[in-house]
C-alpha positions as CSV (number, residue, x, y, z in Angstrom):
1,M,22.0,15.6,12.3
2,K,23.7,18.5,14.0
3,H,23.8,20.3,10.6
4,L,20.1,20.1,10.0
5,I,17.5,22.7,10.6
6,R,14.4,20.9,11.9
7,R,10.9,22.1,12.0
8,L,7.8,20.4,13.3
9,S,4.4,22.1,12.8
10,R,0.8,21.4,13.5
11,V,-2.4,23.4,13.9
12,A,-4.4,22.3,16.9
13,D,-8.1,21.7,16.2
14,S,-10.1,19.5,18.6
15,S,-12.7,18.9,15.9
16,Q,-10.2,17.4,13.3
17,S,-7.5,14.9,13.2
18,H,-4.2,16.1,14.7
19,Y,-1.0,15.8,12.8
20,C,2.5,17.1,12.9
21,L,4.7,17.9,9.9
22,L,8.4,17.4,10.2
23,H,10.4,19.4,7.7
24,S,14.2,19.0,7.2
25,H,16.4,21.4,5.4
26,S,19.9,20.7,4.3
27,A,23.1,21.5,6.0
28,A,24.2,23.4,2.9
29,A,21.2,25.7,3.3
30,A,22.2,26.2,7.0
31,R,25.7,27.1,5.9
32,R,24.5,29.8,3.5
33,P,24.3,32.8,5.8
34,G,22.3,34.9,3.5
35,R,19.6,32.4,3.2
36,A,19.4,31.7,6.9
37,H,19.5,35.4,7.6
38,S,16.6,36.0,5.2
39,F,14.5,33.3,6.8
40,R,15.1,34.7,10.3
41,A,14.5,38.3,9.1
42,A,11.2,37.3,7.4
43,A,10.2,35.5,10.6
44,A,11.1,38.5,12.7
45,N,9.1,40.9,10.4
46,K,6.1,38.5,10.5
47,F,6.4,38.4,14.3
48,R,6.5,42.2,14.6
49,R,3.7,42.6,12.1
50,S,1.5,40.1,14.0
51,R,2.2,41.9,17.3
52,S,1.2,45.2,15.8
53,E,-2.0,43.7,14.4
54,G,-3.0,42.5,17.9
55,A,-2.0,38.8,17.6
56,V,-1.7,36.9,20.8
57,P,1.9,37.0,22.1
58,V,3.9,33.9,22.4
59,P,3.6,32.5,26.0
60,Q,6.6,32.4,28.2
61,G,8.7,29.3,27.8
62,H,7.6,28.8,24.2
63,V,9.3,29.5,20.9
64,P,7.7,31.5,18.1
65,V,7.9,29.6,14.7
66,Y,6.8,30.7,11.2
67,V,5.8,27.9,9.0
68,G,5.3,27.4,5.2
69,D,5.0,29.9,2.4
70,E,2.3,31.8,4.2
71,M,4.6,32.3,7.2
72,E,1.9,31.3,9.6
73,R,2.8,32.0,13.2
74,F,2.7,29.3,15.9
75,A,4.2,28.5,19.3
76,V,5.7,25.5,20.9
77,S,7.1,24.6,24.3
78,A,10.9,24.7,24.3
79,E,10.9,21.5,26.5
80,L,10.2,19.4,23.4
81,L,13.2,20.5,21.3
82,N,15.8,18.0,22.3
83,H,14.0,14.7,22.8
84,P,15.7,11.7,21.1
85,V,12.4,10.4,19.7
86,F,11.9,13.5,17.6
87,V,15.5,13.4,16.5
88,T,15.1,9.8,15.3
89,L,12.0,10.7,13.3
90,L,13.8,13.7,11.8
91,E,16.7,11.4,10.8
92,K,14.2,9.1,9.0
93,S,12.7,12.1,7.2
94,A,16.1,13.4,6.1
95,Q,17.1,9.9,4.9
96,E,13.9,9.5,3.0
97,Y,14.2,12.8,1.1
98,G,17.9,13.4,1.0
99,Y,19.6,16.2,2.8
100,E,19.2,18.7,0.0
101,Q,15.4,18.4,-0.2
102,K,12.6,19.6,2.0
103,G,11.2,16.6,3.8
104,V,7.9,16.1,5.5
105,L,6.8,13.5,8.0
106,R,3.3,13.3,9.4
107,I,2.7,12.0,12.9
108,P,-0.2,12.3,15.4
109,C,0.5,14.9,18.1
110,H,-1.0,17.5,20.5
111,V,1.5,20.3,20.0
112,L,1.3,23.4,17.9
113,V,4.6,23.8,16.3
114,F,8.3,22.7,16.8
115,E,11.5,24.2,15.4
116,R,15.1,23.5,16.2
117,L,18.3,25.0,14.7
118,H,21.5,22.9,14.5
119,S,23.1,25.5,16.8
120,F,20.2,25.5,19.3
121,S,20.4,23.3,22.4
122,L,18.3,22.8,25.5
123,S,18.5,20.6,28.5
124,T,16.4,17.4,28.2
125,A,16.4,17.0,32.0
126,Q,13.3,19.2,32.4
127,K,10.1,17.3,33.1
128,M,7.5,17.6,30.3
129,R,3.9,18.2,30.9
130,E,1.3,15.3,30.6
131,C,0.3,16.3,27.1
132,H,3.9,16.2,25.9
133,W,4.4,12.8,27.3
134,F,1.4,11.7,25.3
135,V,3.0,13.1,22.2
136,L,6.2,11.2,22.8
137,L,4.4,7.9,23.4
138,V,2.5,8.3,20.2
139,A,5.7,9.3,18.3
140,F,7.6,6.3,19.8
141,A,4.8,3.9,18.8
142,L,4.8,5.4,15.3
143,S,8.5,5.0,15.0
144,V,8.2,1.3,15.8
145,K,5.0,0.6,13.7
146,G,5.9,2.7,10.7
147,L,5.3,6.1,9.3
148,N,1.7,7.3,9.1
149,A,2.1,8.7,5.6
150,S,3.9,8.1,2.3
151,A,7.0,10.2,1.7
152,G,5.8,11.5,-1.6
153,D,2.3,12.7,-0.9
154,I,3.6,14.9,2.0
155,D,6.4,16.4,0.0
156,P,5.8,20.2,0.1
157,Q,6.6,20.7,-3.6
158,Y,4.2,17.9,-4.6
159,R,1.4,19.2,-2.4
160,T,1.9,22.7,-3.8
161,C,1.8,21.3,-7.3
162,V,-1.4,19.4,-6.6
163,K,-3.0,22.4,-4.9
164,Q,-2.1,24.7,-7.8
165,C,-3.3,22.2,-10.4
166,E,-6.7,21.7,-8.7
167,K,-7.0,25.5,-8.7
168,I,-6.2,26.3,-12.3
169,G,-6.4,22.9,-13.9
170,C,-2.9,23.0,-15.4
171,I,0.7,22.0,-14.6
172,D,3.1,24.2,-16.5
173,Q,1.7,24.3,-20.0
174,Q,-0.3,21.0,-19.7
175,C,-4.0,21.3,-18.9
176,F,-6.5,18.7,-18.0
177,P,-10.1,19.0,-19.5
178,Q,-11.7,17.3,-16.6
179,C,-10.6,20.2,-14.4
180,N,-12.6,22.6,-16.6
181,F,-10.0,25.4,-16.4
182,S,-7.8,27.1,-19.0
183,L,-4.2,28.4,-18.5
184,D,-5.5,31.8,-17.4
185,G,-7.9,30.2,-14.9
186,V,-11.1,30.8,-17.0
187,S,-13.6,28.1,-16.8
188,I,-14.2,26.0,-19.9
189,D,-17.8,25.1,-20.7
190,L,-17.5,22.2,-23.2
191,P,-19.8,19.2,-23.9
192,W,-19.2,16.2,-21.7
193,Y,-17.7,14.1,-24.5
194,M,-15.0,16.8,-25.1
195,Q,-14.0,17.1,-21.5
196,E,-11.8,13.9,-21.4
197,P,-11.4,10.6,-23.2
198,L,-14.1,8.2,-22.4
199,Y,-11.7,5.5,-21.3
200,L,-10.4,7.9,-18.7
201,K,-13.9,8.8,-17.6
202,W,-14.9,5.2,-17.2
203,K,-11.8,4.7,-15.0
204,Q,-12.8,7.7,-12.9
205,W,-9.8,9.8,-13.6
206,D,-11.0,13.1,-12.3
207,C,-9.3,16.4,-11.8
208,Q,-7.8,15.5,-8.4
209,S,-6.5,12.1,-9.5
210,D,-5.1,13.5,-12.7
211,C,-3.4,16.3,-10.9
212,R,-1.9,13.9,-8.4
213,Y,-0.6,11.6,-11.2
214,H,1.0,14.4,-13.3
215,C,2.5,16.2,-10.2
216,M,3.9,12.8,-9.1
217,V,5.5,12.3,-12.5
218,K,6.9,15.9,-12.5
219,R,8.2,15.6,-8.9
220,E,9.8,12.2,-9.6
221,G,11.6,13.6,-12.6
222,E,13.0,16.4,-10.4
223,R,14.1,14.0,-7.8
224,E,15.7,11.7,-10.3
225,A,17.7,14.6,-11.7
226,L,19.0,15.2,-8.2
227,G,20.0,11.5,-7.8
228,Y,17.3,10.5,-5.3
229,H,15.4,7.2,-5.3
230,P,11.6,7.0,-6.0
231,V,9.3,7.4,-3.1
232,K,5.7,6.3,-2.6
233,Y,2.7,8.6,-3.1
234,H,-0.4,7.9,-1.1
235,G,0.9,4.5,-0.3
236,K,1.7,3.5,-3.9
237,W,4.9,3.5,-6.0
238,P,5.1,6.0,-8.9
239,F,4.0,4.0,-12.0
240,K,3.7,5.2,-15.5
241,R,0.1,4.6,-16.8
242,I,-0.8,3.6,-20.3
243,Y,-4.3,4.5,-21.7
244,G,-5.4,5.2,-18.1
245,I,-4.1,1.8,-16.8
246,Q,-2.1,2.5,-13.6
247,E,0.0,-0.7,-13.5
248,P,0.0,-2.1,-17.1
249,L,2.3,-5.1,-16.4
250,S,0.4,-6.1,-13.2
251,V,-2.8,-5.9,-15.1
252,A,-1.4,-8.1,-17.9
253,F,0.0,-10.7,-15.5
254,S,-3.2,-10.8,-13.4
255,A,-5.2,-11.4,-16.6
256,L,-2.8,-14.2,-17.5
257,N,-3.2,-15.8,-14.1
258,L,-7.0,-15.6,-14.5
259,S,-6.8,-17.3,-17.8
260,M,-4.5,-20.0,-16.4
261,H,-6.9,-20.8,-13.6
262,F,-9.8,-20.9,-16.1
263,H,-7.8,-23.3,-18.3
264,G,-6.8,-25.4,-15.3
265,W,-10.3,-25.7,-14.0
266,L,-11.8,-26.4,-17.4
267,S,-9.2,-29.2,-18.1
268,F,-10.0,-30.6,-14.5
269,F,-13.7,-30.5,-15.3
270,I,-13.3,-32.3,-18.6
271,L,-11.0,-34.9,-17.0
272,L,-13.5,-35.7,-14.2
273,Y,-16.7,-36.0,-16.2
274,Y,-15.5,-37.0,-19.7
275,K,-12.3,-39.0,-19.2
276,L,-12.4,-40.7,-15.8
277,P,-15.0,-43.3,-14.8
278,L,-18.2,-42.0,-13.0
279,R,-20.4,-43.5,-10.3
280,Q,-23.8,-44.8,-11.2
281,D,-25.3,-41.4,-10.1
282,K,-23.0,-39.7,-12.6
283,K,-20.8,-38.2,-9.9
284,A,-17.1,-38.3,-9.9
285,Y,-15.2,-40.8,-7.8
286,Y,-12.8,-38.1,-6.7
287,E,-14.0,-37.0,-3.3
288,F,-12.4,-33.6,-3.3
289,S,-13.8,-32.5,-6.7
290,S,-16.4,-30.1,-5.3
291,L,-13.8,-28.4,-3.2
292,W,-11.6,-27.8,-6.2
293,H,-14.5,-26.4,-8.1
294,I,-15.1,-23.8,-5.4
295,Y,-11.4,-23.1,-5.2
296,A,-11.3,-22.4,-8.9
297,L,-14.2,-19.9,-8.6
298,F,-12.5,-18.1,-5.7
299,S,-9.2,-18.0,-7.6
300,M,-10.7,-16.6,-10.8
301,N,-12.7,-14.1,-8.8
302,S,-9.5,-13.0,-7.0
303,W,-7.5,-12.6,-10.2
304,F,-10.4,-10.7,-11.9
305,W,-10.5,-8.1,-9.2
306,S,-6.7,-8.0,-9.1
307,T,-6.8,-7.1,-12.8
308,V,-9.4,-4.4,-12.2
309,F,-7.6,-3.0,-9.1
310,H,-4.3,-2.6,-10.9
311,S,-6.0,-1.0,-13.8
312,R,-7.6,1.7,-11.6
313,D,-6.9,2.0,-7.9
314,V,-9.9,3.4,-6.2
315,D,-11.3,2.6,-2.8
316,L,-13.9,0.1,-4.1
317,T,-11.5,-1.8,-6.4
318,E,-8.9,-1.9,-3.6
319,K,-11.3,-3.4,-1.1
320,L,-12.6,-5.9,-3.6
321,D,-9.1,-7.0,-4.5
322,Y,-8.0,-7.4,-0.9
323,S,-11.2,-9.1,0.1
324,S,-11.1,-11.6,-2.7
325,A,-7.4,-12.4,-2.0
326,V,-8.3,-13.1,1.7
327,A,-11.2,-15.3,0.6
328,V,-9.1,-17.4,-1.7
329,L,-6.2,-17.7,0.8
330,G,-8.6,-18.8,3.5
331,F,-10.4,-21.4,1.4
332,S,-7.1,-22.7,0.0
333,L,-5.9,-23.2,3.6
334,I,-9.0,-25.2,4.4
335,L,-8.5,-27.2,1.3
336,A,-4.9,-27.9,2.2
337,I,-5.9,-29.2,5.6
338,L,-8.7,-31.4,4.3
339,R,-6.7,-32.9,1.5
340,S,-3.4,-33.4,3.4
341,F,-5.3,-35.2,6.2
342,N,-7.6,-36.9,3.7
343,V,-10.7,-35.7,5.5
344,R,-13.7,-37.3,3.8
345,H,-16.7,-37.0,6.2
346,E,-18.8,-34.0,5.7
347,A,-19.3,-33.4,9.5
348,T,-15.6,-33.4,10.1
349,R,-15.0,-31.1,7.1
350,V,-17.5,-28.6,8.5
351,M,-15.8,-28.7,12.0
352,V,-12.4,-28.0,10.4
353,A,-13.7,-25.3,8.0
354,A,-16.0,-23.4,10.3
355,P,-13.4,-21.5,12.4
356,L,-11.2,-20.7,9.5
357,L,-14.2,-19.5,7.4
358,A,-15.3,-17.4,10.4
359,F,-11.9,-15.8,10.8
360,A,-11.6,-15.1,7.1
361,L,-15.0,-13.6,6.9
362,T,-14.4,-11.5,10.1
363,H,-11.2,-10.2,8.6
364,I,-12.9,-9.3,5.3
365,L,-15.6,-7.4,7.2
366,Y,-12.9,-5.7,9.3
367,I,-10.9,-4.3,6.3
368,N,-14.1,-3.3,4.5
369,F,-16.1,-1.6,7.2
370,Y,-13.7,-0.8,10.0
371,E,-10.2,-0.1,8.9
372,L,-8.1,-1.2,6.0
373,D,-4.9,-1.8,8.0
374,Y,-2.3,-2.8,5.3
375,G,0.2,-4.1,7.8
376,W,-2.3,-6.4,9.6
377,N,-3.8,-7.5,6.3
378,M,-0.3,-8.5,5.1
379,I,0.3,-10.5,8.3
380,V,-3.0,-12.3,7.9
381,C,-2.4,-13.1,4.2
382,V,1.3,-14.2,4.6
383,T,0.4,-16.3,7.6
384,M,-2.4,-18.2,5.7
385,G,-0.1,-18.5,2.6
386,V,2.9,-19.8,4.5
387,S,0.7,-22.2,6.6
388,Q,-0.7,-23.9,3.5
389,L,2.7,-24.1,1.9
390,L,4.1,-25.8,5.0
391,L,1.1,-28.2,5.0
392,W,1.6,-29.2,1.4
393,A,5.4,-29.5,1.9
394,I,5.0,-31.9,4.8
395,W,2.4,-33.9,3.0
396,A,4.5,-34.2,-0.1
397,G,7.4,-35.4,2.1
398,V,5.5,-38.2,3.8
399,T,3.2,-39.3,1.0
400,H,4.0,-41.5,-1.9
401,H,1.9,-39.5,-4.4
402,P,3.2,-40.0,-7.9
403,S,3.1,-36.3,-8.7
404,R,4.6,-35.1,-5.5
405,W,7.5,-33.4,-7.4
406,K,4.9,-31.1,-8.9
407,L,3.8,-30.2,-5.4
408,W,7.3,-29.6,-4.4
409,T,7.8,-27.3,-7.4
410,V,4.7,-25.3,-6.4
411,V,5.7,-25.1,-2.8
412,V,9.3,-24.0,-3.4
413,G,8.3,-21.6,-6.2
414,G,5.4,-20.2,-4.2
415,G,7.7,-19.6,-1.2
416,L,10.2,-17.8,-3.4
417,A,7.4,-15.8,-5.1
418,L,6.1,-14.9,-1.6
419,L,9.4,-13.2,-0.9
420,L,8.7,-10.8,-3.8
421,E,5.4,-9.9,-2.1
422,I,7.2,-9.2,1.2
423,Y,10.3,-7.5,-0.3
424,D,9.1,-4.3,-1.9
425,F,11.1,-2.2,-4.3
426,P,10.2,0.7,-6.6
427,P,9.2,0.0,-10.2
428,Y,12.0,-0.2,-12.8
429,E,11.4,2.4,-15.5
430,G,8.0,3.0,-13.9
431,F,6.6,-0.4,-14.8
432,V,8.2,-3.4,-13.1
433,D,8.1,-3.7,-9.4
434,A,8.2,-6.6,-6.9
435,H,4.4,-7.1,-7.0
436,A,4.4,-7.3,-10.8
437,L,7.1,-9.9,-10.7
438,W,5.1,-11.9,-8.1
439,H,2.2,-11.9,-10.5
440,A,4.5,-13.1,-13.3
441,T,6.0,-16.0,-11.3
442,T,2.6,-17.3,-10.3
443,I,1.6,-17.9,-14.0
444,P,3.8,-21.0,-14.6
445,L,3.2,-22.1,-11.0
446,T,-0.6,-22.1,-11.7
447,Y,-0.1,-24.4,-14.7
448,V,1.9,-26.8,-12.6
449,W,-0.6,-26.6,-9.7
450,W,-3.6,-27.5,-11.8
451,S,-1.5,-30.3,-13.4
452,F,-1.0,-31.7,-9.9
453,I,-4.7,-31.4,-9.1
454,R,-5.6,-33.4,-12.3
455,D,-3.0,-36.0,-11.4
456,D,-4.4,-36.2,-7.9
457,A,-7.9,-36.8,-9.3
458,E,-6.6,-39.6,-11.4
459,F,-4.6,-41.1,-8.6
460,Q,-7.5,-41.1,-6.1
461,T,-10.0,-42.4,-8.7
462,S,-7.6,-45.3,-9.5
463,N,-7.2,-46.2,-5.9
464,L,-11.0,-46.1,-5.2
465,L,-11.7,-48.3,-8.2
466,K,-9.1,-50.8,-7.1
467,K,-10.6,-51.0,-3.6
468,S,-14.1,-51.4,-5.0
469,K,-13.1,-54.5,-7.0
């Protein structure tokens, strides 16, 4: 890292959120004397000009720094320049972008600006002021917890592209009707039906979202030409959309999962009420039938919103998708406990289900109305998923159920599929990522799962009829 020029900038405003931006420039740029000299000369000219215009001078013990294309002037205490936490964050930024690209990393802080040249060194033995210790604690916590922004959406070139697109409504020679601007910046006043295709309007592709998408495509093309791997933009991998659909394969696989659950539930319903014997009150002998009906509704609801969410990712569809996933995982965990322990009494079922339902509902309210914490939500979902897989696995190992091999198939396959959900990688050719593959693997598992449920209904009904004779 000694060859990197590092810059950390932030404008302090107590009425707004405070962020720092870490920029990393390449060693090659540092070795080009002309370029480095021109930067320093521009900074010096800006400093002299600001002094002549009556700007506030840089306090003693601080370093003047000029940031961005506008060469805005800031100041930072020199005591922060050499702390290892910032060096670590800068290394992450450089690794993310590649050493020949400008990189940006956003972190909370309470400093104005930070810059360090590879030839610049200061002693770290000096004590820092209380505010600076707070900065370091936040930065350290961030380095452990994860970065507070996606690499792509804080790329300076991407941000410039989006800003310019939103201003004039065009990227290079491609213009977007929903931005209502022409190439020369003149407003276009056309009827609403000529502004954009209706399928895009229904999906809420507005000027900002379209600019973000096309700037992302353009930036990823530039990065690919330089040999860099894809990065996330606003928390999402760069997908290629088709007819306004953001993740076409995930949409298709989600719809197939929905249809498989509907087929499984319908065949289960027909088996219970048209093929197996019924009680005198026309109710099924199978004592878990009502729970499986509820499970089917939760599952179909979850895959429906998954289809909608992957078709168009907005705040509403995201929360509905996440909430429905938590709901089905929570209920399926309850069902796993009740079935594996063969809990038949309603009072006992309520006692078992109540705390789990309360937790799932509380988590849904939390992610909808307080904070959509992706990391915490992943922990909750994975914990509930793994717990029920372990329950089914243990039950399949100790029971003599005739279809336990189907249960083993679902448990092992579900565990392997869960790894795809945990291990994330960028989409191949802009279409196939780990999440899409996870959706694909659950399609055959869903068929086997409902086959087991039908077998379980037959097995339990047969046992109850034998006992009643």
